[in-house]
PyMOL Python script that loads the backbone (N, CA, C, O; Angstrom):
from pymol import cmd

cmd.read_pdbstr("""\
ATOM      1  N   UNK A   1      11.090  -2.175   8.874  1.00  0.00           N
ATOM      2  CA  UNK A   1      10.428  -2.508  10.094  1.00  0.00           C
ATOM      3  C   UNK A   1      11.372  -2.273  11.289  1.00  0.00           C
ATOM      4  O   UNK A   1      10.960  -1.765  12.332  1.00  0.00           O
ATOM      5  N   UNK A   2      12.654  -2.657  11.109  1.00  0.00           N
ATOM      6  CA  UNK A   2      13.608  -2.454  12.199  1.00  0.00           C
ATOM      7  C   UNK A   2      13.869  -0.967  12.446  1.00  0.00           C
ATOM      8  O   UNK A   2      14.001  -0.535  13.591  1.00  0.00           O
ATOM      9  N   UNK A   3      13.941  -0.195  11.372  1.00  0.00           N
ATOM     10  CA  UNK A   3      14.162   1.239  11.537  1.00  0.00           C
ATOM     11  C   UNK A   3      12.991   1.889  12.262  1.00  0.00           C
ATOM     12  O   UNK A   3      13.187   2.790  13.078  1.00  0.00           O
ATOM     13  N   UNK A   4      11.782   1.438  11.968  1.00  0.00           N
ATOM     14  CA  UNK A   4      10.615   1.969  12.668  1.00  0.00           C
ATOM     15  C   UNK A   4      10.679   1.589  14.147  1.00  0.00           C
ATOM     16  O   UNK A   4      10.361   2.401  15.016  1.00  0.00           O
ATOM     17  N   UNK A   5      11.088   0.363  14.425  1.00  0.00           N
ATOM     18  CA  UNK A   5      11.233  -0.094  15.810  1.00  0.00           C
ATOM     19  C   UNK A   5      12.243   0.774  16.559  1.00  0.00           C
ATOM     20  O   UNK A   5      12.013   1.161  17.705  1.00  0.00           O
ATOM     21  N   UNK A   6      13.358   1.074  15.903  1.00  0.00           N
ATOM     22  CA  UNK A   6      14.384   1.911  16.531  1.00  0.00           C
ATOM     23  C   UNK A   6      13.856   3.325  16.753  1.00  0.00           C
ATOM     24  O   UNK A   6      14.096   3.929  17.798  1.00  0.00           O
ATOM     25  N   UNK A   7      13.130   3.848  15.756  1.00  0.00           N
ATOM     26  CA  UNK A   7      12.571   5.193  15.891  1.00  0.00           C
ATOM     27  C   UNK A   7      11.535   5.260  17.011  1.00  0.00           C
ATOM     28  O   UNK A   7      11.459   6.251  17.738  1.00  0.00           O
ATOM     29  N   UNK A   8      10.746   4.209  17.144  1.00  0.00           N
ATOM     30  CA  UNK A   8       9.695   4.195  18.168  1.00  0.00           C
ATOM     31  C   UNK A   8      10.252   4.063  19.582  1.00  0.00           C
ATOM     32  O   UNK A   8       9.799   4.756  20.493  1.00  0.00           O
ATOM     33  N   UNK A   9      11.219   3.190  19.770  1.00  0.00           N
ATOM     34  CA  UNK A   9      11.687   2.862  21.117  1.00  0.00           C
ATOM     35  C   UNK A   9      13.024   3.488  21.495  1.00  0.00           C
ATOM     36  O   UNK A   9      13.383   3.500  22.672  1.00  0.00           O
ATOM     37  N   UNK A  10      13.768   4.006  20.523  1.00  0.00           N
ATOM     38  CA  UNK A  10      15.030   4.656  20.820  1.00  0.00           C
ATOM     39  C   UNK A  10      16.195   3.686  20.896  1.00  0.00           C
ATOM     40  O   UNK A  10      16.007   2.470  20.842  1.00  0.00           O
ATOM     41  N   UNK A  11      17.400   4.229  21.023  1.00  0.00           N
ATOM     42  CA  UNK A  11      18.599   3.389  21.008  1.00  0.00           C
ATOM     43  C   UNK A  11      18.852   2.637  22.317  1.00  0.00           C
ATOM     44  O   UNK A  11      19.542   1.617  22.320  1.00  0.00           O
ATOM     45  N   UNK A  12      18.297   3.136  23.431  1.00  0.00           N
ATOM     46  CA  UNK A  12      18.525   2.505  24.730  1.00  0.00           C
ATOM     47  C   UNK A  12      17.183   2.089  25.315  1.00  0.00           C
ATOM     48  O   UNK A  12      16.241   2.879  25.376  1.00  0.00           O
ATOM     49  N   UNK A  13      17.117   0.830  25.743  1.00  0.00           N
ATOM     50  CA  UNK A  13      15.901   0.310  26.369  1.00  0.00           C
ATOM     51  C   UNK A  13      16.148   0.119  27.854  1.00  0.00           C
ATOM     52  O   UNK A  13      17.284  -0.091  28.279  1.00  0.00           O
ATOM     53  N   UNK A  14      15.090   0.191  28.638  1.00  0.00           N
ATOM     54  CA  UNK A  14      15.191   0.002  30.090  1.00  0.00           C
ATOM     55  C   UNK A  14      14.470  -1.295  30.432  1.00  0.00           C
ATOM     56  O   UNK A  14      13.301  -1.487  30.096  1.00  0.00           O
ATOM     57  N   UNK A  15      15.192  -2.175  31.106  1.00  0.00           N
ATOM     58  CA  UNK A  15      14.621  -3.474  31.447  1.00  0.00           C
ATOM     59  C   UNK A  15      14.275  -3.568  32.919  1.00  0.00           C
ATOM     60  O   UNK A  15      13.971  -2.566  33.565  1.00  0.00           O
ATOM     61  N   UNK A  16      14.324  -4.792  33.444  1.00  0.00           N
ATOM     62  CA  UNK A  16      14.030  -5.051  34.849  1.00  0.00           C
ATOM     63  C   UNK A  16      15.013  -4.309  35.753  1.00  0.00           C
ATOM     64  O   UNK A  16      16.188  -4.165  35.415  1.00  0.00           O
ATOM     65  N   UNK A  17      14.546  -3.857  36.862  1.00  0.00           N
ATOM     66  CA  UNK A  17      15.367  -3.179  37.874  1.00  0.00           C
ATOM     67  C   UNK A  17      16.117  -1.976  37.304  1.00  0.00           C
ATOM     68  O   UNK A  17      17.246  -1.682  37.697  1.00  0.00           O
ATOM     69  N   UNK A  18      15.456  -1.283  36.359  1.00  0.00           N
ATOM     70  CA  UNK A  18      16.025  -0.077  35.751  1.00  0.00           C
ATOM     71  C   UNK A  18      17.332  -0.344  35.011  1.00  0.00           C
ATOM     72  O   UNK A  18      18.141   0.567  34.836  1.00  0.00           O
ATOM     73  N   UNK A  19      17.540  -1.562  34.583  1.00  0.00           N
ATOM     74  CA  UNK A  19      18.751  -1.918  33.842  1.00  0.00           C
ATOM     75  C   UNK A  19      18.629  -1.399  32.414  1.00  0.00           C
ATOM     76  O   UNK A  19      17.618  -1.637  31.753  1.00  0.00           O
ATOM     77  N   UNK A  20      19.645  -0.695  31.935  1.00  0.00           N
ATOM     78  CA  UNK A  20      19.639  -0.132  30.582  1.00  0.00           C
ATOM     79  C   UNK A  20      20.475  -1.019  29.659  1.00  0.00           C
ATOM     80  O   UNK A  20      21.529  -1.523  30.045  1.00  0.00           O
ATOM     81  N   UNK A  21      19.985  -1.196  28.442  1.00  0.00           N
ATOM     82  CA  UNK A  21      20.727  -1.973  27.449  1.00  0.00           C
ATOM     83  C   UNK A  21      20.409  -1.433  26.062  1.00  0.00           C
ATOM     84  O   UNK A  21      19.381  -0.790  25.851  1.00  0.00           O
ATOM     85  N   UNK A  22      21.307  -1.703  25.125  1.00  0.00           N
ATOM     86  CA  UNK A  22      21.106  -1.186  23.771  1.00  0.00           C
ATOM     87  C   UNK A  22      19.985  -1.953  23.082  1.00  0.00           C
ATOM     88  O   UNK A  22      19.756  -3.131  23.353  1.00  0.00           O
ATOM     89  N   UNK A  23      19.310  -1.274  22.207  1.00  0.00           N
ATOM     90  CA  UNK A  23      18.188  -1.843  21.479  1.00  0.00           C
ATOM     91  C   UNK A  23      18.697  -2.964  20.560  1.00  0.00           C
ATOM     92  O   UNK A  23      19.552  -2.707  19.713  1.00  0.00           O
ATOM     93  N   UNK A  24      18.199  -4.186  20.703  1.00  0.00           N
ATOM     94  CA  UNK A  24      18.676  -5.284  19.855  1.00  0.00           C
ATOM     95  C   UNK A  24      18.324  -5.099  18.382  1.00  0.00           C
ATOM     96  O   UNK A  24      18.884  -5.780  17.523  1.00  0.00           O
ATOM     97  N   UNK A  25      17.414  -4.199  18.088  1.00  0.00           N
ATOM     98  CA  UNK A  25      17.069  -3.936  16.690  1.00  0.00           C
ATOM     99  C   UNK A  25      18.262  -3.354  15.934  1.00  0.00           C
ATOM    100  O   UNK A  25      18.383  -3.557  14.726  1.00  0.00           O
ATOM    101  N   UNK A  26      19.150  -2.627  16.636  1.00  0.00           N
ATOM    102  CA  UNK A  26      20.357  -2.098  15.997  1.00  0.00           C
ATOM    103  C   UNK A  26      21.221  -3.233  15.467  1.00  0.00           C
ATOM    104  O   UNK A  26      21.690  -3.171  14.331  1.00  0.00           O
ATOM    105  N   UNK A  27      21.436  -4.265  16.270  1.00  0.00           N
ATOM    106  CA  UNK A  27      22.248  -5.396  15.830  1.00  0.00           C
ATOM    107  C   UNK A  27      21.592  -6.129  14.663  1.00  0.00           C
ATOM    108  O   UNK A  27      22.267  -6.529  13.715  1.00  0.00           O
ATOM    109  N   UNK A  28      20.285  -6.300  14.736  1.00  0.00           N
ATOM    110  CA  UNK A  28      19.578  -6.975  13.653  1.00  0.00           C
ATOM    111  C   UNK A  28      19.629  -6.170  12.357  1.00  0.00           C
ATOM    112  O   UNK A  28      19.804  -6.735  11.277  1.00  0.00           O
ATOM    113  N   UNK A  29      19.477  -4.854  12.466  1.00  0.00           N
ATOM    114  CA  UNK A  29      19.538  -3.991  11.295  1.00  0.00           C
ATOM    115  C   UNK A  29      20.931  -4.024  10.679  1.00  0.00           C
ATOM    116  O   UNK A  29      21.068  -4.106   9.458  1.00  0.00           O
ATOM    117  N   UNK A  30      21.954  -3.961  11.505  1.00  0.00           N
ATOM    118  CA  UNK A  30      23.328  -4.018  11.017  1.00  0.00           C
ATOM    119  C   UNK A  30      23.595  -5.343  10.320  1.00  0.00           C
ATOM    120  O   UNK A  30      24.213  -5.373   9.256  1.00  0.00           O
ATOM    121  N   UNK A  31      23.141  -6.426  10.905  1.00  0.00           N
ATOM    122  CA  UNK A  31      23.336  -7.751  10.320  1.00  0.00           C
ATOM    123  C   UNK A  31      22.605  -7.872   8.983  1.00  0.00           C
ATOM    124  O   UNK A  31      23.144  -8.446   8.036  1.00  0.00           O
ATOM    125  N   UNK A  32      21.406  -7.346   8.898  1.00  0.00           N
ATOM    126  CA  UNK A  32      20.642  -7.390   7.646  1.00  0.00           C
ATOM    127  C   UNK A  32      21.343  -6.584   6.554  1.00  0.00           C
ATOM    128  O   UNK A  32      21.411  -7.023   5.406  1.00  0.00           O
ATOM    129  N   UNK A  33      21.861  -5.411   6.906  1.00  0.00           N
ATOM    130  CA  UNK A  33      22.556  -4.586   5.922  1.00  0.00           C
ATOM    131  C   UNK A  33      23.832  -5.267   5.437  1.00  0.00           C
ATOM    132  O   UNK A  33      24.153  -5.202   4.251  1.00  0.00           O
ATOM    133  N   UNK A  34      24.557  -5.914   6.334  1.00  0.00           N
ATOM    134  CA  UNK A  34      25.764  -6.638   5.933  1.00  0.00           C
ATOM    135  C   UNK A  34      25.429  -7.786   4.988  1.00  0.00           C
ATOM    136  O   UNK A  34      26.144  -8.025   4.015  1.00  0.00           O
ATOM    137  N   UNK A  35      24.354  -8.486   5.272  1.00  0.00           N
ATOM    138  CA  UNK A  35      23.953  -9.594   4.401  1.00  0.00           C
ATOM    139  C   UNK A  35      23.531  -9.095   3.024  1.00  0.00           C
ATOM    140  O   UNK A  35      23.819  -9.735   2.013  1.00  0.00           O
ATOM    141  N   UNK A  36      22.852  -7.956   2.986  1.00  0.00           N
ATOM    142  CA  UNK A  36      22.444  -7.377   1.699  1.00  0.00           C
ATOM    143  C   UNK A  36      23.680  -7.011   0.882  1.00  0.00           C
ATOM    144  O   UNK A  36      23.747  -7.314  -0.309  1.00  0.00           O
ATOM    145  N   UNK A  37      24.657  -6.363   1.511  1.00  0.00           N
ATOM    146  CA  UNK A  37      25.877  -5.997   0.801  1.00  0.00           C
ATOM    147  C   UNK A  37      26.636  -7.223   0.315  1.00  0.00           C
ATOM    148  O   UNK A  37      27.149  -7.228  -0.804  1.00  0.00           O
ATOM    149  N   UNK A  38      26.712  -8.258   1.136  1.00  0.00           N
ATOM    150  CA  UNK A  38      27.394  -9.487   0.733  1.00  0.00           C
ATOM    151  C   UNK A  38      26.668 -10.142  -0.444  1.00  0.00           C
ATOM    152  O   UNK A  38      27.311 -10.659  -1.358  1.00  0.00           O
ATOM    153  N   UNK A  39      25.355 -10.122  -0.425  1.00  0.00           N
ATOM    154  CA  UNK A  39      24.584 -10.714  -1.519  1.00  0.00           C
ATOM    155  C   UNK A  39      24.789  -9.939  -2.821  1.00  0.00           C
ATOM    156  O   UNK A  39      24.932 -10.544  -3.884  1.00  0.00           O
ATOM    157  N   UNK A  40      24.804  -8.608  -2.750  1.00  0.00           N
ATOM    158  CA  UNK A  40      25.009  -7.826  -3.975  1.00  0.00           C
ATOM    159  C   UNK A  40      26.396  -8.054  -4.553  1.00  0.00           C
ATOM    160  O   UNK A  40      26.568  -8.090  -5.771  1.00  0.00           O
ATOM    161  N   UNK A  41      27.394  -8.207  -3.673  1.00  0.00           N
ATOM    162  CA  UNK A  41      28.742  -8.510  -4.175  1.00  0.00           C
ATOM    163  C   UNK A  41      28.780  -9.905  -4.784  1.00  0.00           C
ATOM    164  O   UNK A  41      29.371 -10.104  -5.845  1.00  0.00           O
ATOM    165  N   UNK A  42      28.161 -10.859  -4.127  1.00  0.00           N
ATOM    166  CA  UNK A  42      28.163 -12.223  -4.631  1.00  0.00           C
ATOM    167  C   UNK A  42      27.423 -12.376  -5.949  1.00  0.00           C
ATOM    168  O   UNK A  42      27.846 -13.140  -6.817  1.00  0.00           O
ATOM    169  N   UNK A  43      26.330 -11.659  -6.100  1.00  0.00           N
ATOM    170  CA  UNK A  43      25.544 -11.717  -7.332  1.00  0.00           C
ATOM    171  C   UNK A  43      26.055 -10.774  -8.411  1.00  0.00           C
ATOM    172  O   UNK A  43      25.534 -10.758  -9.527  1.00  0.00           O
ATOM    173  N   UNK A  44      27.072  -9.990  -8.078  1.00  0.00           N
ATOM    174  CA  UNK A  44      27.653  -9.006  -9.002  1.00  0.00           C
ATOM    175  C   UNK A  44      26.612  -8.008  -9.501  1.00  0.00           C
ATOM    176  O   UNK A  44      26.543  -7.709 -10.693  1.00  0.00           O
ATOM    177  N   UNK A  45      25.802  -7.496  -8.570  1.00  0.00           N
ATOM    178  CA  UNK A  45      24.819  -6.472  -8.931  1.00  0.00           C
ATOM    179  C   UNK A  45      25.093  -5.166  -8.194  1.00  0.00           C
ATOM    180  O   UNK A  45      24.229  -4.293  -8.124  1.00  0.00           O
ATOM    181  N   UNK A  46      26.307  -5.036  -7.642  1.00  0.00           N
ATOM    182  CA  UNK A  46      26.653  -3.791  -6.969  1.00  0.00           C
ATOM    183  C   UNK A  46      27.084  -2.761  -8.015  1.00  0.00           C
ATOM    184  O   UNK A  46      27.253  -3.100  -9.186  1.00  0.00           O
ATOM    185  N   UNK A  47      27.257  -1.527  -7.604  1.00  0.00           N
ATOM    186  CA  UNK A  47      27.468  -0.423  -8.546  1.00  0.00           C
ATOM    187  C   UNK A  47      28.738  -0.576  -9.374  1.00  0.00           C
ATOM    188  O   UNK A  47      28.739  -0.221 -10.553  1.00  0.00           O
ATOM    189  N   UNK A  48      29.810  -1.089  -8.800  1.00  0.00           N
ATOM    190  CA  UNK A  48      31.045  -1.238  -9.569  1.00  0.00           C
ATOM    191  C   UNK A  48      30.866  -2.285 -10.659  1.00  0.00           C
ATOM    192  O   UNK A  48      31.376  -2.115 -11.767  1.00  0.00           O
ATOM    193  N   UNK A  49      30.154  -3.358 -10.365  1.00  0.00           N
ATOM    194  CA  UNK A  49      29.941  -4.405 -11.367  1.00  0.00           C
ATOM    195  C   UNK A  49      29.007  -3.946 -12.474  1.00  0.00           C
ATOM    196  O   UNK A  49      29.185  -4.345 -13.625  1.00  0.00           O
ATOM    197  N   UNK A  50      28.021  -3.123 -12.160  1.00  0.00           N
ATOM    198  CA  UNK A  50      27.049  -2.715 -13.171  1.00  0.00           C
ATOM    199  C   UNK A  50      27.448  -1.447 -13.915  1.00  0.00           C
ATOM    200  O   UNK A  50      27.176  -1.326 -15.109  1.00  0.00           O
ATOM    201  N   UNK A  51      28.090  -0.494 -13.229  1.00  0.00           N
ATOM    202  CA  UNK A  51      28.433   0.788 -13.845  1.00  0.00           C
ATOM    203  C   UNK A  51      29.921   0.960 -14.113  1.00  0.00           C
ATOM    204  O   UNK A  51      30.308   1.819 -14.905  1.00  0.00           O
ATOM    205  N   UNK A  52      30.754   0.163 -13.472  1.00  0.00           N
ATOM    206  CA  UNK A  52      32.195   0.311 -13.621  1.00  0.00           C
ATOM    207  C   UNK A  52      32.749   1.210 -12.534  1.00  0.00           C
ATOM    208  O   UNK A  52      32.009   1.799 -11.746  1.00  0.00           O
ATOM    209  N   UNK A  53      34.067   1.300 -12.513  1.00  0.00           N
ATOM    210  CA  UNK A  53      34.717   2.124 -11.501  1.00  0.00           C
ATOM    211  C   UNK A  53      34.375   3.592 -11.711  1.00  0.00           C
ATOM    212  O   UNK A  53      34.202   4.047 -12.841  1.00  0.00           O
ATOM    213  N   UNK A  54      34.282   4.313 -10.624  1.00  0.00           N
ATOM    214  CA  UNK A  54      33.880   5.719 -10.712  1.00  0.00           C
ATOM    215  C   UNK A  54      34.914   6.562 -11.442  1.00  0.00           C
ATOM    216  O   UNK A  54      34.553   7.541 -12.095  1.00  0.00           O
ATOM    217  N   UNK A  55      36.205   6.203 -11.347  1.00  0.00           N
ATOM    218  CA  UNK A  55      37.213   7.002 -12.049  1.00  0.00           C
ATOM    219  C   UNK A  55      37.173   6.758 -13.555  1.00  0.00           C
ATOM    220  O   UNK A  55      37.760   7.531 -14.312  1.00  0.00           O
ATOM    221  N   UNK A  56      36.497   5.702 -14.009  1.00  0.00           N
ATOM    222  CA  UNK A  56      36.332   5.456 -15.439  1.00  0.00           C
ATOM    223  C   UNK A  56      35.051   6.080 -15.984  1.00  0.00           C
ATOM    224  O   UNK A  56      34.838   6.113 -17.196  1.00  0.00           O
ATOM    225  N   UNK A  57      34.207   6.569 -15.094  1.00  0.00           N
ATOM    226  CA  UNK A  57      32.908   7.102 -15.510  1.00  0.00           C
ATOM    227  C   UNK A  57      33.069   8.325 -16.413  1.00  0.00           C
ATOM    228  O   UNK A  57      32.287   8.505 -17.347  1.00  0.00           O
ATOM    229  N   UNK A  58      34.061   9.158 -16.150  1.00  0.00           N
ATOM    230  CA  UNK A  58      34.288  10.335 -16.985  1.00  0.00           C
ATOM    231  C   UNK A  58      34.601   9.960 -18.419  1.00  0.00           C
ATOM    232  O   UNK A  58      34.146  10.616 -19.356  1.00  0.00           O
ATOM    233  N   UNK A  59      35.388   8.894 -18.587  1.00  0.00           N
ATOM    234  CA  UNK A  59      35.715   8.433 -19.934  1.00  0.00           C
ATOM    235  C   UNK A  59      34.471   7.916 -20.652  1.00  0.00           C
ATOM    236  O   UNK A  59      34.298   8.144 -21.849  1.00  0.00           O
ATOM    237  N   UNK A  60      33.606   7.217 -19.911  1.00  0.00           N
ATOM    238  CA  UNK A  60      32.366   6.730 -20.511  1.00  0.00           C
ATOM    239  C   UNK A  60      31.489   7.899 -20.948  1.00  0.00           C
ATOM    240  O   UNK A  60      30.915   7.885 -22.037  1.00  0.00           O
ATOM    241  N   UNK A  61      31.394   8.908 -20.091  1.00  0.00           N
ATOM    242  CA  UNK A  61      30.571  10.075 -20.415  1.00  0.00           C
ATOM    243  C   UNK A  61      31.138  10.809 -21.623  1.00  0.00           C
ATOM    244  O   UNK A  61      30.386  11.307 -22.460  1.00  0.00           O
ATOM    245  N   UNK A  62      32.464  10.878 -21.714  1.00  0.00           N
ATOM    246  CA  UNK A  62      33.103  11.552 -22.840  1.00  0.00           C
ATOM    247  C   UNK A  62      32.765  10.826 -24.140  1.00  0.00           C
ATOM    248  O   UNK A  62      32.452  11.464 -25.146  1.00  0.00           O
ATOM    249  N   UNK A  63      32.828   9.507 -24.122  1.00  0.00           N
ATOM    250  CA  UNK A  63      32.486   8.719 -25.314  1.00  0.00           C
ATOM    251  C   UNK A  63      31.025   8.935 -25.699  1.00  0.00           C
ATOM    252  O   UNK A  63      30.710   9.057 -26.883  1.00  0.00           O
ATOM    253  N   UNK A  64      30.143   8.981 -24.725  1.00  0.00           N
ATOM    254  CA  UNK A  64      28.721   9.202 -25.005  1.00  0.00           C
ATOM    255  C   UNK A  64      28.504  10.575 -25.637  1.00  0.00           C
ATOM    256  O   UNK A  64      27.696  10.718 -26.555  1.00  0.00           O
ATOM    257  N   UNK A  65      29.220  11.578 -25.150  1.00  0.00           N
ATOM    258  CA  UNK A  65      29.102  12.919 -25.737  1.00  0.00           C
ATOM    259  C   UNK A  65      29.632  12.941 -27.172  1.00  0.00           C
ATOM    260  O   UNK A  65      29.052  13.598 -28.037  1.00  0.00           O
ATOM    261  N   UNK A  66      30.736  12.223 -27.430  1.00  0.00           N
ATOM    262  CA  UNK A  66      31.279  12.162 -28.784  1.00  0.00           C
ATOM    263  C   UNK A  66      30.279  11.515 -29.738  1.00  0.00           C
ATOM    264  O   UNK A  66      30.061  12.007 -30.845  1.00  0.00           O
ATOM    265  N   UNK A  67      29.680  10.420 -29.308  1.00  0.00           N
ATOM    266  CA  UNK A  67      28.698   9.727 -30.150  1.00  0.00           C
ATOM    267  C   UNK A  67      27.489  10.618 -30.406  1.00  0.00           C
ATOM    268  O   UNK A  67      26.976  10.668 -31.524  1.00  0.00           O
ATOM    269  N   UNK A  68      27.032  11.324 -29.370  1.00  0.00           N
ATOM    270  CA  UNK A  68      25.890  12.231 -29.536  1.00  0.00           C
ATOM    271  C   UNK A  68      26.222  13.347 -30.524  1.00  0.00           C
ATOM    272  O   UNK A  68      25.383  13.725 -31.341  1.00  0.00           O
ATOM    273  N   UNK A  69      27.445  13.874 -30.450  1.00  0.00           N
ATOM    274  CA  UNK A  69      27.856  14.935 -31.379  1.00  0.00           C
ATOM    275  C   UNK A  69      27.933  14.395 -32.805  1.00  0.00           C
ATOM    276  O   UNK A  69      27.569  15.097 -33.748  1.00  0.00           O
ATOM    277  N   UNK A  70      28.396  13.173 -32.974  1.00  0.00           N
ATOM    278  CA  UNK A  70      28.461  12.579 -34.306  1.00  0.00           C
ATOM    279  C   UNK A  70      27.069  12.350 -34.867  1.00  0.00           C
ATOM    280  O   UNK A  70      26.850  12.518 -36.067  1.00  0.00           O
ATOM    281  N   UNK A  71      26.133  11.973 -34.021  1.00  0.00           N
ATOM    282  CA  UNK A  71      24.752  11.788 -34.484  1.00  0.00           C
ATOM    283  C   UNK A  71      24.137  13.105 -34.927  1.00  0.00           C
ATOM    284  O   UNK A  71      23.408  13.165 -35.916  1.00  0.00           O
ATOM    285  N   UNK A  72      24.441  14.156 -34.182  1.00  0.00           N
ATOM    286  CA  UNK A  72      23.899  15.476 -34.544  1.00  0.00           C
ATOM    287  C   UNK A  72      24.481  15.955 -35.876  1.00  0.00           C
ATOM    288  O   UNK A  72      23.795  16.609 -36.661  1.00  0.00           O
ATOM    289  N   UNK A  73      25.738  15.627 -36.123  1.00  0.00           N
ATOM    290  CA  UNK A  73      26.403  16.074 -37.344  1.00  0.00           C
ATOM    291  C   UNK A  73      26.127  15.159 -38.524  1.00  0.00           C
ATOM    292  O   UNK A  73      26.495  15.505 -39.647  1.00  0.00           O
ATOM    293  N   UNK A  74      25.508  14.029 -38.329  1.00  0.00           N
ATOM    294  CA  UNK A  74      25.268  13.053 -39.396  1.00  0.00           C
ATOM    295  C   UNK A  74      24.257  13.591 -40.402  1.00  0.00           C
ATOM    296  O   UNK A  74      23.474  14.497 -40.116  1.00  0.00           O
ATOM    297  N   UNK A  75      24.307  13.009 -41.562  1.00  0.00           N
ATOM    298  CA  UNK A  75      23.384  13.370 -42.639  1.00  0.00           C
ATOM    299  C   UNK A  75      21.941  13.146 -42.159  1.00  0.00           C
ATOM    300  O   UNK A  75      21.655  12.113 -41.554  1.00  0.00           O
ATOM    301  N   UNK A  76      21.041  14.084 -42.415  1.00  0.00           N
ATOM    302  CA  UNK A  76      19.663  13.954 -41.916  1.00  0.00           C
ATOM    303  C   UNK A  76      18.879  12.803 -42.562  1.00  0.00           C
ATOM    304  O   UNK A  76      17.783  12.480 -42.106  1.00  0.00           O
ATOM    305  N   UNK A  77      19.424  12.181 -43.616  1.00  0.00           N
ATOM    306  CA  UNK A  77      18.725  11.057 -44.236  1.00  0.00           C
ATOM    307  C   UNK A  77      18.874   9.781 -43.431  1.00  0.00           C
ATOM    308  O   UNK A  77      18.102   8.839 -43.606  1.00  0.00           O
ATOM    309  N   UNK A  78      19.877   9.746 -42.535  1.00  0.00           N
ATOM    310  CA  UNK A  78      20.043   8.566 -41.705  1.00  0.00           C
ATOM    311  C   UNK A  78      19.014   8.582 -40.581  1.00  0.00           C
ATOM    312  O   UNK A  78      18.659   9.637 -40.057  1.00  0.00           O
ATOM    313  N   UNK A  79      18.546   7.398 -40.225  1.00  0.00           N
ATOM    314  CA  UNK A  79      17.586   7.291 -39.127  1.00  0.00           C
ATOM    315  C   UNK A  79      18.287   7.642 -37.816  1.00  0.00           C
ATOM    316  O   UNK A  79      19.439   7.266 -37.601  1.00  0.00           O
ATOM    317  N   UNK A  80      17.591   8.361 -36.949  1.00  0.00           N
ATOM    318  CA  UNK A  80      18.143   8.759 -35.661  1.00  0.00           C
ATOM    319  C   UNK A  80      17.308   8.151 -34.539  1.00  0.00           C
ATOM    320  O   UNK A  80      16.089   8.029 -34.661  1.00  0.00           O
ATOM    321  N   UNK A  81      17.959   7.776 -33.461  1.00  0.00           N
ATOM    322  CA  UNK A  81      17.177   7.238 -32.342  1.00  0.00           C
ATOM    323  C   UNK A  81      16.296   8.320 -31.736  1.00  0.00           C
ATOM    324  O   UNK A  81      16.680   9.487 -31.667  1.00  0.00           O
ATOM    325  N   UNK A  82      15.121   7.918 -31.304  1.00  0.00           N
ATOM    326  CA  UNK A  82      14.214   8.879 -30.654  1.00  0.00           C
ATOM    327  C   UNK A  82      14.485   8.897 -29.177  1.00  0.00           C
ATOM    328  O   UNK A  82      14.831   7.870 -28.593  1.00  0.00           O
ATOM    329  N   UNK A  83      14.335  10.038 -28.569  1.00  0.00           N
ATOM    330  CA  UNK A  83      14.617  10.190 -27.124  1.00  0.00           C
ATOM    331  C   UNK A  83      13.391   9.942 -26.337  1.00  0.00           C
ATOM    332  O   UNK A  83      13.420  10.020 -25.109  1.00  0.00           O
TER     333      UNK A  83
END
""", "prot")
cmd.dss("prot")
cmd.show_as("cartoon", "prot")
cmd.util.cbc("prot")
cmd.orient("prot")
C-alpha cells in the first residue's frame, strides 16, 4: 500500500504556500521494512538461519550430488525415492 502511495504521489509533495517536503510514506515504508527484518532475525526465519551461510552452500550441494550418485549406482532392488 505504501509503495503504491509513493508511486502515485511521487517522492516530493507540495504543501501550503508551495512548500516542498519529502513523502512521509518513504519513512513509513523504511520503518516497516526494518521491523520485518528485525522480526525475521528474532524468530530465526531469515535465510542464514534456514539455509546456512552462503559459503557453506557449495559443500551442501556437493553432498547432495554425492548422495544422488550413490542412489543411481545402488542395486535396483532397493526402493528409490520418487521425484
